[in-house]
Structures are given as C-alpha cells and as structure tokens.
Wavefront OBJ file of the C-alpha trace (Angstrom):
o trace
v 150.091 124.433 104.453
v 149.318 123.733 108.090
v 149.113 119.999 108.855
v 147.159 120.620 112.052
v 144.332 122.159 110.006
v 143.831 119.078 107.813
v 141.333 117.290 110.098
v 139.176 120.408 110.363
v 139.300 120.998 106.615
v 138.379 117.361 106.025
v 135.364 117.688 108.337
v 134.210 120.760 106.412
v 134.653 118.998 103.076
v 132.780 115.958 104.372
v 129.888 118.143 105.551
v 129.759 119.985 102.220
v 129.613 116.710 100.313
v 127.194 114.815 102.535
v 125.013 117.602 103.938
v 121.301 117.872 103.309
v 120.450 119.861 101.328
v 123.556 119.433 99.217
v 125.948 122.370 99.242
v 127.238 121.333 95.817
v 125.143 122.780 93.018
v 125.528 123.140 89.272
v 126.849 126.662 89.893
v 129.683 125.640 92.229
v 130.394 122.076 91.098
v 133.634 122.770 89.202
v 135.210 125.042 91.858
v 134.263 122.509 94.543
v 135.914 119.671 92.626
v 139.070 121.776 92.187
v 139.123 122.494 95.932
v 138.653 118.815 96.818
v 141.383 117.846 94.357
v 143.819 120.323 95.918
v 143.036 118.937 99.367
v 143.566 115.347 98.174
v 146.834 116.291 96.470
v 148.152 117.939 99.632
v 147.154 114.884 101.667
v 148.897 112.569 99.250
v 152.195 114.401 99.722
v 151.948 114.145 103.516
v 150.931 110.492 103.364
v 153.906 109.609 101.170
v 156.294 111.248 103.641
v 154.714 109.403 106.576
v 154.994 106.084 104.736
v 158.709 106.677 104.070
v 159.292 107.497 107.738
v 157.350 104.439 108.946
v 159.266 102.215 106.547
v 162.582 103.580 107.830
v 161.529 102.980 111.444
v 160.581 99.376 110.647
v 163.994 98.869 109.033
v 165.708 100.343 112.089
v 166.980 103.451 110.327
v 167.074 106.802 112.108
v 164.383 109.277 111.103
v 165.127 112.994 110.826
v 163.252 115.224 113.232
v 160.581 117.362 111.576
v 161.255 121.079 111.538
v 158.458 123.075 113.135
v 157.924 126.733 112.266
l 1 2 3 4 5 6 7 8 9 10 11 12 13 14 15 16 17 18 19 20 21 22 23 24 25 26 27 28 29 30 31 32 33 34 35 36 37 38 39 40 41 42 43 44 45 46 47 48 49 50 51 52 53 54 55 56 57 58 59 60 61 62 63 64 65 66 67 68 69
C-alpha cells in the first residue's frame, strides 16, 4: 500500500464510474465493485489512523512519527 498513490487511484476510479460512455458493463460489474470496495477499505484504515492522531494532537498528547520506507 502506497499512501501517495491514493489520490491518483481515486481519480482513476472516479473517471471509470463517471465517464461517458460508462466503463462499467455487465461483464465487469462484479470485479469493479470488488476493486472499489478494496479501495474504500484501505482508505477507511488510513482515515481511522489520521482521526486518532488528530484527536491526540487536540488533547495535547505527543504523536509518534510515521515510519517511512
């Protein structure tokens, strides 16, 4: 998982969903939904971590530095 890639992936997903003509067809509907669900699940995990960090900052608690690969 590369957090920096999330905005680009989201743009691609948005284009797939809202493009004309639609890129989602009866043939690829289920795989597309699985892909979108995986993306949403990954985003949820990151959002939860950010919310915990923001809450700690507001309460004046120190926040651990993120490890970068």
